C-alpha positions in Angstrom: -16.0 -10.1 12.3 -17.9 -12.0 14.8 -21.7 -11.7 15.2 -24.6 -11.8 12.7 -22.4 -10.4 9.8 -20.0 -13.3 10.0 -20.9 -16.1 7.6 -19.7 -19.7 8.0 -20.4 -22.2 5.2 -20.4 -25.8 6.7 -20.2 -28.9 4.5 -21.0 -32.3 5.9 -23.7 -31.1 8.4 -25.1 -34.6 9.0 -21.8 -36.3 9.8 -20.7 -37.0 13.4 -18.4 -33.8 13.5 -20.7 -31.8 11.2 -23.7 -32.3 13.5 -21.8 -31.0 16.5 -20.3 -28.1 14.5 -23.8 -26.8 13.9 -24.2 -26.3 17.6 -20.6 -25.0 18.4 -20.3 -22.5 15.5 -23.7 -21.0 15.8 -22.7 -18.2 18.4 -20.0 -17.0 16.0 -22.5 -15.8 13.3 -24.7 -17.2 10.5 -24.0 -20.8 9.8 -25.2 -22.1 6.4 -25.0 -25.9 6.9 -25.2 -28.2 4.0 -25.2 -31.9 3.1 -25.2 -33.5 -0.3 -28.8 -32.5 -1.1 -29.5 -29.2 -2.9 -31.3 -26.7 -0.8 -32.4 -23.3 -2.0 -29.9 -23.5 -4.9 -27.0 -24.4 -2.7 -25.4 -27.8 -2.9 -22.8 -29.5 -0.5 -22.0 -32.5 -2.7 -18.3 -32.5 -2.7 -18.2 -34.7 -5.8 -20.0 -32.0 -7.8 -17.2 -29.5 -8.4 -19.3 -27.1 -10.5 -22.0 -26.8 -7.9 -19.5 -26.7 -5.1 -17.9 -23.7 -6.7 -21.2 -22.0 -7.4 -22.4 -22.6 -3.8 -19.2 -20.9 -2.3 -19.4 -18.0 -4.7 -23.1 -17.4 -3.9 -22.7 -17.6 -0.1 -19.4 -15.7 0.0 -18.5 -17.0 3.5 -15.8 -15.6 5.8 -15.0 -19.3 6.9 -15.5 -22.6 5.0 -15.6 -25.5 7.4 -15.3 -28.8 5.6 -16.5 -31.6 7.8 -17.5 -33.9 4.8 -15.2 -36.6 3.5 -15.1 -40.0 2.0 -14.4 -42.1 5.1 -15.0 -45.8 4.1 -11.4 -46.9 4.7 -11.7 -50.3 3.3 -13.8 -49.4 0.3 -11.3 -46.7 -0.7 -8.9 -49.6 -1.7 -11.4 -50.6 -4.4 -12.9 -47.1 -5.1 -9.7 -45.0 -5.2 -11.1 -42.5 -7.8 -14.1 -41.6 -5.6 -11.9 -41.3 -2.5 -9.6 -39.0 -4.4 -12.3 -36.9 -6.0 -13.9 -36.1 -2.6 -10.9 -36.2 -0.2 -8.3 -34.4 -2.5 -9.9 -32.8 -5.7 -12.9 -31.3 -3.7 -10.4 -29.9 -1.2 -8.5 -28.2 -4.0 -11.6 -26.6 -5.4 -12.6 -25.3 -1.9 -9.0 -23.9 -1.4 -9.1 -22.2 -4.7 -12.5 -20.5 -3.9 -11.3 -19.6 -0.3 -8.3 -17.8 -1.9 -10.4 -16.0 -4.3 -12.7 -14.7 -1.4 -9.9 -14.2 1.1 -11.9 -16.6 3.3 -10.5 -19.2 5.7 -10.8 -22.9 4.9 -11.0 -25.2 8.0 -10.5 -28.8 7.2 -10.3 -32.1 9.0 -7.7 -34.8 8.4 -6.4 -37.9 10.0 -3.5 -39.8 11.7 -3.7 -42.1 8.6 -1.5 -39.8 6.8 1.3 -41.4 8.8 2.9 -44.8 8.7 1.7 -46.0 12.1 5.2 -47.1 13.0 6.8 -46.8 16.4 5.2 -45.8 19.7 5.9 -42.1 19.8 3.0 -39.6 19.3 3.1 -38.1 15.9 4.1 -34.4 15.6 2.8 -32.2 12.8 6.1 -32.0 11.1 6.8 -35.7 11.1 7.3 -37.6 7.8 4.0 -38.6 6.2 3.7 -42.2 4.8 0.2 -43.4 4.4 -0.3 -47.2 4.6 -3.7 -47.2 2.7 -5.6 -45.3 0.0 -7.8 -43.5 2.4 -4.7 -42.0 4.2 -3.2 -41.2 0.7 -6.4 -39.4 -0.4 -6.5 -37.4 2.8 -2.9 -36.4 2.5 -3.5 -35.3 -1.1 -6.2 -33.1 0.3 -4.0 -31.5 2.9 -1.3 -30.7 0.2 -3.9 -29.2 -2.2 -5.0 -26.8 0.6 -1.4 -25.9 1.9 0.0 -25.3 -1.6 -3.1 -23.2 -2.7 -2.1 -20.1 -0.6 -5.4 -19.8 1.0 -5.8 -19.2 4.7 -6.2 -22.5 6.3 -6.6 -24.5 9.5 -6.1 -28.3 9.2 -7.0 -30.4 12.2 -5.7 -33.9 12.1 -7.7 -36.2 14.4 -8.2 -39.9 15.2 -10.7 -42.5 16.4 -13.6 -40.1 16.2 -17.0 -41.1 17.7 -20.3 -39.3 18.3 -23.4 -40.2 20.2 -25.3 -39.7 17.1 -25.0 -42.4 14.4 -23.0 -45.6 14.5 -19.9 -45.9 16.4 -17.4 -48.5 17.9 -19.0 -48.3 21.4 -22.4 -48.9 20.1 -21.1 -51.9 18.1 -19.3 -53.4 21.1 -22.6 -53.0 23.3 -24.7 -54.7 20.6 -22.3 -57.5 20.4 -21.9 -57.9 24.2 -25.6 -58.5 24.4 -25.5 -61.3 21.8 -22.2 -63.1 22.4 -20.3 -64.7 25.2 -16.8 -64.0 23.8 -15.5 -61.0 21.9 -12.2 -60.7 20.3 -10.9 -57.1 20.0 -7.6 -55.8 18.4 -5.1 -54.8 21.1 -2.0 -53.7 19.2 -3.5 -50.5 17.5 -3.1 -47.6 19.9 -4.8 -44.2 19.9 -7.2 -41.9 21.8 -11.0 -42.1 21.2 -11.8 -38.4 20.4 -15.5 -37.1 20.6 -17.1 -35.2 17.7 -18.3 -32.7 20.4 -14.7 -32.0 21.5 -13.6 -31.6 18.0 -16.5 -29.1 17.3 -15.9 -27.1 20.4 -12.1 -26.8 19.7 -12.8 -25.7 16.2 -14.9 -22.9 17.4 -12.3 -21.8 19.9 -9.6 -21.9 17.3 -11.8 -20.0 14.8 -12.2 -17.2 17.4 -8.4 -17.0 18.0 -7.2 -17.0 14.4 -9.6 -14.2 13.4 -7.5 -12.0 15.8 -4.2 -13.9 15.2 -4.1 -15.0 11.5 -0.5 -16.3 11.9 -1.8 -19.2 14.0 -3.2 -20.8 10.8 -1.6 -24.1 9.7 -1.8 -27.9 10.6 -2.5 -29.1 14.1 -3.1 -32.4 15.8 -6.5 -32.7 17.8 -7.2 -35.7 20.0 -8.4 -36.4 23.5 -5.6 -36.9 26.1 -4.3 -40.3 27.1 -4.2 -43.5 24.9 -5.7 -46.9 24.8 -6.2 -49.9 22.4 -9.4 -51.0 20.8 -9.4 -53.8 23.3 -9.0 -51.3 26.1 -11.8 -49.1 24.7 -14.1 -52.0 24.5 -13.3 -53.1 28.0 -14.1 -49.6 29.3 -17.5 -49.6 27.4 -18.5 -53.1 28.7 -17.4 -52.3 32.2 -19.3 -49.0 32.3 -22.5 -50.7 30.8 -22.4 -53.4 33.3 -22.0 -51.0 36.3 -25.0 -49.2 35.1 -27.3 -52.2 34.9 -27.1 -53.2 31.3 -27.8 -56.9 30.8 -24.8 -58.3 29.0 -24.1 -61.9 27.7 -20.4 -61.3 27.2 -18.1 -63.3 29.6 -14.7 -62.6 28.1 -13.1 -59.9 25.9 -10.0 -61.4 24.3 -7.1 -59.3 22.9 -5.9 -60.1 19.4 -3.3 -58.8 17.0 -4.1 -56.8 13.9 -2.7 -59.8 11.9 -5.6 -62.0 13.2 -8.2 -59.6 11.7 -7.3 -59.0 8.0 -9.0 -56.1 6.3 -8.8 -54.8 2.7 -7.0 -51.7 3.9 -3.9 -51.8 6.3 -4.5 -50.0 9.5 -1.7 -48.0 11.3 -0.7 -49.5 14.7 0.3 -46.2 16.1 -2.4 -43.6 16.0 -1.1 -41.5 18.8 -1.0 -37.8 18.0 1.1 -35.2 19.8 -1.3 -32.2 20.6 1.3 -29.9 22.1 1.3 -27.4 19.3 -2.5 -27.1 19.5 -2.6 -26.7 23.2 0.3 -24.2 23.4 -0.9 -21.9 20.4 -4.5 -21.9 21.5 -4.2 -22.1 25.3 -6.4 -25.2 25.3 -6.8 -28.2 27.7 -7.6 -31.5 26.0 -9.5 -33.8 28.5 -8.8 -37.5 28.9 -10.5 -39.9 26.5 -12.4 -41.8 29.2 -14.4 -38.9 30.2 -15.8 -38.2 26.7 -16.6 -41.8 26.2 -18.3 -42.1 29.5 -20.5 -39.0 28.6 -21.3 -40.5 25.2 -22.3 -43.8 26.9 -24.5 -42.1 29.4 -26.4 -40.5 26.5 -26.7 -43.8 24.5 -27.8 -45.7 27.5 -30.0 -42.9 28.7 -28.5 -43.1 32.2 
């Protein structure tokens, strides 16, 4: 199936993960990459179900890779219908079309499908219990795909960043140049995971499931290790300072989530157990610091 004759239809090409997928998937075959704009009669607007179906039927891909989503976590509390339409209903549409074509659907989900309780990394078969509407909409999307009967690969990930576009590290660097004191949440724990890593793992997984279709299903994908947002921020600031950045910040204070209320609740435990992914696909997942450092070098042009 690999080579010029293999077709991959990618949605969300300009997002952090979608941008990297354009690179990582290109050696596998022809990649038709779309965003919300209509191009040559093809449309990647997940809110437009009629155009979404027509696009999939016209392309007739071997793989549909959905890197598009509604990701405004706080806005989802006040815009639940839009979040549900894009994250849940569009997933059902893609799954139905994938089933009709006997195509694979590769989809990205989130640790937000869990309650965020405890301190043990979440396994794929742990009980799901989202604490906000964004998480609920992503869970509904997962269920629409798994119940459809289509061949699928769902990758749950967390704390995603990319060198392209806005991210937590860039925000911290900007604030560190303007303020003497920063307060950063220290009781939410996870692993910053690069969009480039997610894209590369996706490519490797696709290569393997073509040969071993039984490997389809739900997997957890995150960089190795763990930290808090406070630890993440401290790493960013320390690296920038060591590399000659002029920063105003003097202290980075740890605070609890309760001190920084938001419209949507955030899970405290975003740890993901990645053993199933590593074992089934014979993969090594690098420590989060290495990926963040590479991203910072790119951002700072060092």
